[in-house]
C-alpha positions as a Markdown table, in Angstrom:
| # | Residue | x | y | z |
|---|---|---|---|---|
| 1 | Met | 3.4 | 2.0 | 19.4 |
| 2 | Pro | 4.8 | 1.1 | 16.2 |
| 3 | Cys | 3.7 | 2.7 | 13.2 |
| 4 | Val | 1.2 | 0.0 | 11.7 |
| 5 | Arg | -1.7 | 2.1 | 9.9 |
| 6 | Ile | -0.7 | 5.4 | 8.2 |
| 7 | Ala | -3.5 | 7.4 | 6.4 |
| 8 | Thr | -3.8 | 10.7 | 4.4 |
| 9 | Trp | -7.2 | 12.6 | 4.1 |
| 10 | Asn | -8.1 | 16.1 | 2.8 |
| 11 | Val | -10.5 | 17.3 | 4.8 |
| 12 | Asn | -11.4 | 20.3 | 3.3 |
| 13 | Ser | -11.9 | 22.4 | 6.6 |
| 14 | Ala | -10.9 | 20.9 | 9.8 |
| 15 | Lys | -13.6 | 22.7 | 11.7 |
| 16 | Gln | -16.2 | 21.7 | 9.3 |
| 17 | Arg | -15.1 | 18.1 | 9.2 |
| 18 | Met | -14.2 | 18.0 | 12.9 |
| 19 | Pro | -17.3 | 15.6 | 14.0 |
| 20 | Arg | -16.5 | 13.4 | 10.8 |
| 21 | Leu | -13.0 | 13.3 | 11.7 |
| 22 | Leu | -13.1 | 12.3 | 15.2 |
| 23 | Ala | -15.4 | 9.5 | 14.6 |
| 24 | Trp | -13.4 | 8.2 | 11.7 |
| 25 | Leu | -10.4 | 8.1 | 14.0 |
| 26 | Asp | -12.2 | 6.2 | 16.3 |
| 27 | Glu | -13.3 | 3.8 | 13.5 |
| 28 | Arg | -10.2 | 3.3 | 11.7 |
| 29 | Arg | -7.7 | 4.2 | 14.4 |
| 30 | Pro | -4.8 | 5.0 | 12.4 |
| 31 | Asp | -1.2 | 5.5 | 14.0 |
| 32 | Val | -0.4 | 8.3 | 11.7 |
| 33 | Val | -2.4 | 10.8 | 9.8 |
| 34 | Cys | -1.6 | 13.3 | 7.0 |
| 35 | Leu | -4.4 | 16.0 | 7.1 |
| 36 | Gln | -4.6 | 18.6 | 4.4 |
| 37 | Glu | -6.6 | 21.5 | 3.7 |
| 38 | Thr | -7.1 | 22.1 | 7.6 |
| 39 | Lys | -7.5 | 25.8 | 6.8 |
| 40 | Leu | -6.8 | 26.8 | 10.5 |
| 41 | Ala | -3.8 | 28.8 | 12.0 |
| 42 | Asp | -1.9 | 26.9 | 14.3 |
| 43 | Asp | -3.3 | 28.2 | 17.3 |
| 44 | Ala | -7.0 | 27.9 | 15.9 |
| 45 | Phe | -6.1 | 24.1 | 15.2 |
| 46 | Ala | -4.7 | 23.6 | 18.8 |
| 47 | Ala | -8.0 | 25.1 | 20.3 |
| 48 | Leu | -10.3 | 23.2 | 18.2 |
| 49 | Leu | -8.7 | 19.9 | 18.2 |
| 50 | Gly | -5.8 | 19.6 | 20.7 |
| 51 | Glu | -7.6 | 18.1 | 23.4 |
| 52 | Glu | -9.5 | 16.0 | 21.6 |
| 53 | Leu | -6.7 | 14.2 | 19.6 |
| 54 | Ala | -4.4 | 14.1 | 22.9 |
| 55 | Gly | -7.3 | 12.2 | 24.5 |
| 56 | Arg | -6.8 | 9.7 | 21.7 |
| 57 | Gly | -3.2 | 9.6 | 21.9 |
| 58 | Tyr | -2.0 | 11.7 | 19.1 |
| 59 | Glu | 1.0 | 14.4 | 18.9 |
| 60 | Val | 0.4 | 17.0 | 16.6 |
| 61 | Ala | 2.5 | 18.7 | 14.0 |
| 62 | Ala | 0.4 | 21.6 | 12.3 |
| 63 | His | 1.5 | 24.0 | 10.0 |
| 64 | Gly | -1.8 | 26.4 | 8.9 |
| 65 | Glu | -2.9 | 29.7 | 8.0 |
| 66 | Ala | -6.5 | 30.9 | 8.5 |
| 67 | Ala | -9.1 | 30.4 | 5.8 |
| 68 | Trp | -6.6 | 28.5 | 3.4 |
| 69 | Asn | -4.3 | 25.6 | 2.8 |
| 70 | Gly | -2.8 | 24.2 | 6.0 |
| 71 | Val | -1.6 | 20.7 | 6.7 |
| 72 | Ala | -0.9 | 18.7 | 9.7 |
| 73 | Ile | 0.5 | 15.2 | 10.9 |
| 74 | Leu | -1.2 | 13.5 | 13.8 |
| 75 | Ser | 0.7 | 10.8 | 15.2 |
| 76 | Arg | 0.8 | 7.9 | 18.0 |
| 77 | Ala | 4.0 | 6.6 | 16.8 |
| 78 | Gly | 6.5 | 9.5 | 17.9 |
| 79 | Leu | 6.6 | 12.9 | 16.4 |
| 80 | Asp | 10.3 | 14.1 | 16.1 |
| 81 | Asp | 12.4 | 16.6 | 14.0 |
| 82 | Val | 9.2 | 18.6 | 12.8 |
| 83 | Val | 10.0 | 20.8 | 9.9 |
| 84 | Ala | 7.2 | 23.3 | 8.7 |
| 85 | Gly | 7.2 | 24.1 | 4.9 |
| 86 | Leu | 9.6 | 23.3 | 2.2 |
| 87 | Pro | 13.1 | 24.7 | 3.0 |
| 88 | Gly | 14.0 | 27.0 | -0.1 |
| 89 | Gly | 10.6 | 26.5 | -1.8 |
| 90 | Pro | 8.8 | 28.7 | -3.8 |
| 91 | Gly | 6.4 | 31.4 | -2.3 |
| 92 | Phe | 3.2 | 32.8 | -4.1 |
| 93 | Pro | 4.3 | 35.5 | -3.4 |
| 94 | His | 5.1 | 34.2 | 0.1 |
| 95 | Pro | 5.6 | 30.6 | 1.4 |
| 96 | Glu | 2.4 | 29.0 | 1.8 |
| 97 | Ala | 1.2 | 26.4 | 4.4 |
| 98 | Arg | 1.3 | 23.5 | 2.3 |
| 99 | Ala | 4.0 | 20.6 | 3.8 |
| 100 | Val | 4.9 | 19.6 | 7.2 |
| 101 | Ser | 7.4 | 16.8 | 7.9 |
| 102 | Ala | 8.0 | 14.6 | 11.0 |
| 103 | Thr | 9.8 | 11.4 | 11.9 |
| 104 | Cys | 7.3 | 8.7 | 13.2 |
| 105 | Asp | 8.8 | 5.3 | 14.5 |
| 106 | Gly | 11.9 | 6.1 | 11.9 |
| 107 | Ile | 9.6 | 7.1 | 9.0 |
| 108 | Arg | 10.1 | 10.6 | 7.6 |
| 109 | Val | 6.7 | 11.7 | 6.8 |
| 110 | Thr | 5.8 | 14.6 | 4.9 |
| 111 | Ser | 2.3 | 15.7 | 4.4 |
| 112 | Val | 1.5 | 17.7 | 1.5 |
| 113 | Tyr | -1.2 | 20.0 | -0.2 |
| 114 | Val | 0.4 | 20.1 | -3.7 |
| 115 | Pro | -0.7 | 23.5 | -5.4 |
| 116 | Asn | -3.7 | 23.2 | -7.8 |
| 117 | Gly | -2.3 | 24.9 | -10.6 |
| 118 | Arg | -5.4 | 26.4 | -11.7 |
| 119 | Thr | -5.1 | 26.5 | -15.7 |
| 120 | Pro | -2.3 | 25.4 | -17.7 |
| 121 | Asp | 0.5 | 28.0 | -18.3 |
| 122 | Ser | -0.6 | 30.4 | -15.7 |
| 123 | Glu | 1.5 | 31.7 | -12.7 |
| 124 | His | -0.5 | 29.4 | -10.8 |
| 125 | Tyr | 0.8 | 26.4 | -12.7 |
| 126 | Arg | 4.3 | 27.4 | -13.1 |
| 127 | Tyr | 4.1 | 27.8 | -9.2 |
| 128 | Lys | 2.9 | 24.2 | -8.9 |
| 129 | Leu | 5.9 | 22.7 | -10.8 |
| 130 | Ala | 8.2 | 24.8 | -8.7 |
| 131 | Trp | 6.9 | 23.7 | -5.8 |
| 132 | Leu | 6.9 | 20.2 | -6.7 |
| 133 | Gly | 10.7 | 20.6 | -7.6 |
| 134 | Ala | 11.4 | 21.8 | -4.3 |
| 135 | Leu | 9.6 | 18.9 | -2.5 |
| 136 | Arg | 11.7 | 16.7 | -4.7 |
| 137 | Glu | 14.9 | 18.3 | -3.6 |
| 138 | Met | 13.7 | 17.9 | 0.2 |
| 139 | Val | 12.9 | 14.3 | -0.2 |
| 140 | Ala | 15.8 | 13.3 | -1.9 |
| 141 | Ala | 18.1 | 13.8 | 1.2 |
| 142 | Asp | 16.8 | 10.8 | 2.5 |
| 143 | Pro | 14.3 | 8.8 | 0.1 |
| 144 | Glu | 14.4 | 5.2 | 1.6 |
| 145 | Arg | 12.9 | 6.9 | 5.1 |
| 146 | Ser | 10.4 | 8.8 | 3.1 |
| 147 | Leu | 6.8 | 8.7 | 3.2 |
| 148 | Val | 5.0 | 11.4 | 1.3 |
| 149 | Cys | 1.2 | 11.7 | 2.0 |
| 150 | Gly | -1.4 | 13.7 | 0.6 |
| 151 | Asp | -3.0 | 15.6 | -2.1 |
| 152 | Met | -0.9 | 15.9 | -5.0 |
| 153 | Asn | -3.4 | 17.8 | -7.3 |
| 154 | Ile | -2.1 | 15.2 | -9.9 |
| 155 | Ala | -3.8 | 12.1 | -11.4 |
| 156 | Pro | -0.8 | 9.9 | -12.5 |
| 157 | Thr | -2.0 | 8.3 | -15.4 |
| 158 | Asp | -5.0 | 8.5 | -17.7 |
| 159 | Ala | -6.4 | 5.4 | -15.5 |
| 160 | Asp | -6.7 | 7.6 | -12.8 |
| 161 | Val | -9.4 | 9.8 | -13.8 |
| 162 | Phe | -13.1 | 8.5 | -14.8 |
| 163 | Asp | -12.6 | 10.0 | -18.4 |
| 164 | Pro | -9.5 | 11.1 | -19.9 |
| 165 | Asp | -11.5 | 13.0 | -22.6 |
| 166 | Ala | -13.2 | 15.2 | -20.1 |
| 167 | Tyr | -9.9 | 16.4 | -18.7 |
| 168 | Val | -8.5 | 17.7 | -22.0 |
| 169 | Gly | -7.1 | 21.2 | -21.6 |
| 170 | Gln | -7.4 | 21.0 | -17.6 |
| 171 | Thr | -4.6 | 20.9 | -15.2 |
| 172 | His | -4.0 | 17.7 | -13.1 |
| 173 | Val | -3.1 | 15.6 | -16.1 |
| 174 | Thr | -1.0 | 17.8 | -18.2 |
| 175 | Pro | 2.5 | 16.0 | -19.3 |
| 176 | Pro | 4.6 | 18.5 | -17.4 |
| 177 | Glu | 2.5 | 18.0 | -14.1 |
| 178 | Arg | 2.8 | 14.4 | -14.4 |
| 179 | Ala | 6.5 | 14.5 | -15.4 |
| 180 | Ala | 7.3 | 16.5 | -12.3 |
| 181 | Leu | 5.4 | 13.8 | -10.2 |
| 182 | Ala | 7.5 | 10.9 | -12.1 |
| 183 | Asp | 10.7 | 13.1 | -10.9 |
| 184 | Leu | 9.9 | 12.9 | -7.4 |
| 185 | Gln | 9.1 | 8.9 | -7.6 |
| 186 | Ala | 12.4 | 8.4 | -9.6 |
| 187 | Ile | 14.2 | 9.3 | -6.3 |
| 188 | Gly | 13.1 | 6.0 | -5.2 |
| 189 | Leu | 9.4 | 6.4 | -4.0 |
| 190 | Arg | 6.5 | 4.2 | -4.9 |
| 191 | Asp | 2.9 | 4.6 | -5.2 |
| 192 | Val | 1.9 | 1.8 | -2.6 |
| 193 | Val | -2.0 | 2.0 | -3.4 |
| 194 | Arg | -1.4 | 1.7 | -7.3 |
| 195 | Glu | 1.1 | -1.1 | -6.7 |
| 196 | Arg | -1.2 | -2.8 | -4.6 |
| 197 | Trp | -4.0 | -2.5 | -7.4 |
| 198 | Pro | -2.3 | -2.5 | -10.6 |
| 199 | Asp | -5.2 | -2.9 | -12.6 |
| 200 | His | -8.1 | -1.3 | -10.9 |
| 201 | Glu | -9.6 | 1.6 | -13.4 |
| 202 | Arg | -12.0 | 3.2 | -10.7 |
| 203 | Leu | -9.5 | 3.6 | -7.7 |
| 204 | Phe | -10.7 | 7.3 | -7.1 |
| 205 | Thr | -10.0 | 9.5 | -3.9 |
| 206 | Tyr | -11.7 | 12.7 | -5.1 |
| 207 | Trp | -15.1 | 13.6 | -6.4 |
| 208 | Asp | -16.3 | 17.2 | -7.3 |
| 209 | Tyr | -19.3 | 18.3 | -5.2 |
| 210 | Arg | -21.0 | 19.4 | -8.1 |
| 211 | Ala | -23.1 | 17.7 | -10.4 |
| 212 | Gly | -23.5 | 14.5 | -8.8 |
| 213 | Met | -20.0 | 13.6 | -9.6 |
| 214 | Phe | -19.6 | 11.0 | -6.6 |
| 215 | His | -22.8 | 9.2 | -7.1 |
| 216 | Gln | -22.0 | 8.6 | -10.4 |
| 217 | Asp | -18.3 | 7.8 | -9.6 |
| 218 | Cys | -16.8 | 10.2 | -11.6 |
| 219 | Gly | -13.9 | 10.9 | -9.8 |
| 220 | Met | -9.9 | 11.2 | -9.8 |
| 221 | Arg | -7.2 | 9.5 | -8.0 |
| 222 | Ile | -5.2 | 12.5 | -6.7 |
| 223 | Asp | -4.2 | 11.8 | -2.9 |
| 224 | Leu | -1.2 | 9.4 | -2.9 |
| 225 | Val | 0.8 | 7.7 | -0.5 |
| 226 | Leu | 4.3 | 7.6 | -1.9 |
| 227 | Ala | 6.8 | 5.3 | 0.1 |
| 228 | Gly | 10.5 | 4.3 | -0.2 |
| 229 | Ala | 11.4 | 1.1 | -1.1 |
| 230 | Pro | 11.8 | -0.2 | 2.7 |
| 231 | Ile | 8.6 | 0.8 | 3.7 |
| 232 | Ala | 6.9 | -0.3 | 0.5 |
| 233 | Glu | 8.2 | -3.8 | 1.1 |
| 234 | Arg | 6.1 | -3.7 | 4.3 |
| 235 | Val | 2.6 | -2.9 | 2.8 |
| 236 | Arg | 0.1 | -5.6 | 3.7 |
| 237 | Ala | -3.1 | -3.5 | 2.4 |
| 238 | Ala | -3.8 | -0.2 | 0.7 |
| 239 | Trp | -7.3 | 1.1 | 0.0 |
| 240 | Val | -9.5 | 4.0 | -0.1 |
| 241 | Asp | -12.2 | 4.5 | 2.6 |
| 242 | Arg | -14.9 | 5.6 | 0.3 |
| 243 | His | -17.6 | 5.3 | 3.2 |
| 244 | Ala | -16.1 | 8.8 | 4.7 |
| 245 | Arg | -17.1 | 10.3 | 1.3 |
| 246 | Lys | -20.8 | 9.5 | 1.9 |
| 247 | Gly | -23.4 | 10.9 | 4.3 |
| 248 | Lys | -24.1 | 14.5 | 5.3 |
| 249 | Gly | -21.5 | 17.1 | 5.1 |
| 250 | Pro | -18.2 | 15.0 | 3.6 |
| 251 | Ser | -15.2 | 16.6 | 2.6 |
| 252 | Asp | -14.9 | 16.1 | -1.5 |
| 253 | His | -11.8 | 13.6 | -0.7 |
| 254 | Ala | -12.0 | 10.3 | 0.6 |
| 255 | Pro | -9.1 | 9.2 | 2.9 |
| 256 | Val | -6.6 | 6.6 | 1.9 |
| 257 | Ile | -5.2 | 4.1 | 4.2 |
| 258 | Val | -1.8 | 2.0 | 4.1 |
| 259 | Asp | -1.3 | -0.9 | 6.7 |
| 260 | Leu | 2.3 | -1.8 | 7.4 |
| 261 | Asp | 3.4 | -5.3 | 8.7 |
| 262 | Glu | -0.1 | -6.3 | 9.4 |
| 263 | Ala | -3.8 | -5.5 | 8.1 |
| 264 | Pro | -6.2 | -5.0 | 10.9 |
| 265 | Asp | -9.0 | -5.4 | 8.7 |
| 266 | Gly | -7.4 | -7.8 | 5.8 |
| 267 | Asp | -6.8 | -6.8 | 2.3 |
| 268 | Ile | -10.0 | -5.8 | 2.0 |
| 269 | Gly | -10.1 | -4.3 | -1.6 |
| 270 | Pro | -9.4 | -1.0 | -3.4 |
| 271 | Val | -12.2 | 0.9 | -2.6 |
| 272 | Val | -14.2 | 0.6 | 0.8 |
| 273 | Pro | -17.2 | 0.1 | 0.2 |
| 274 | Pro | -17.2 | -0.3 | -3.9 |
| 275 | Pro | -19.1 | 2.3 | -5.9 |
| 276 | Ser | -22.6 | 1.2 | -6.7 |
| 277 | Ala | -22.9 | 3.3 | -9.8 |
| 278 | Pro | -21.9 | 2.0 | -13.3 |
| 279 | Arg | -18.8 | 2.9 | -14.7 |
| 280 | Ala | -19.5 | 6.3 | -17.1 |
| 281 | Arg | -19.6 | 5.8 | -20.5 |
| 282 | Arg | -16.5 | 7.6 | -22.2 |
| 283 | Gly | -17.5 | 11.0 | -23.2 |
| 284 | Ala | -20.8 | 11.0 | -21.5 |
| 285 | Lys | -20.0 | 13.1 | -18.9 |
| 286 | Arg | -18.4 | 16.6 | -18.6 |
| 287 | Leu | -16.7 | 18.4 | -15.9 |
| 288 | Pro | -18.8 | 20.6 | -14.0 |
| 289 | Gln | -16.6 | 23.6 | -14.7 |
| 290 | Ala | -16.3 | 22.8 | -18.3 |
| 291 | Pro | -17.6 | 25.1 | -20.8 |
């Protein structure tokens, strides 16, 4: 099967999100899915989801750990040359389950869950920057065939947060983080969702569970699909499946979907369905964790 529809989704616990994940797979029918924050060791992931995924035609490359982190690639387009982790990547103090790579229909797919960073200038923050440097080194070996998908824990620009003023002094938006992301893209990776919707100001993928952030559409765009030029040229649609963030027991992230060569649902807009809340007035909303 050719690789046509690619998706990435931070599910924030595969166990908690299993019913929603399986229903979403049946509805959207992606050919390749990158998952993050599975929060399951590999044997537990296989026991929980292996039979259900195999029944839907997916091969699985999982790299996880109990209760924390965890990434996976689900593929109906082949799954070869699987590599868990980042070769030579930093530990904290030991390497964490934050990256897995595989070749799917000729595309080198990497599912990533970039460290959060917690607070600027902390040891967590320095680890985040070092981790991004190791990711860049790995992908630089063959950027044209590469597709890096996942939770980057970085909003690329101020247009990717609901209010830049709310994030002053916070991670995800600092110049060093954005520079590290720009360095990754500089090897030849294109932000295909932003390319598709360059002027859209409410293109969010993550909303905090607290303080009604989702219902007020106070979010961030931190889940990205970065593609080498030959892959980016194949993009026919790119969108955020906001519907999957609605309802009972959602993840705090929405899936991001990119269609290559053809668009089964058409080029249906940057966010599906669009938010109903009015845009927040600048300075009117503070982050839930802000003092």
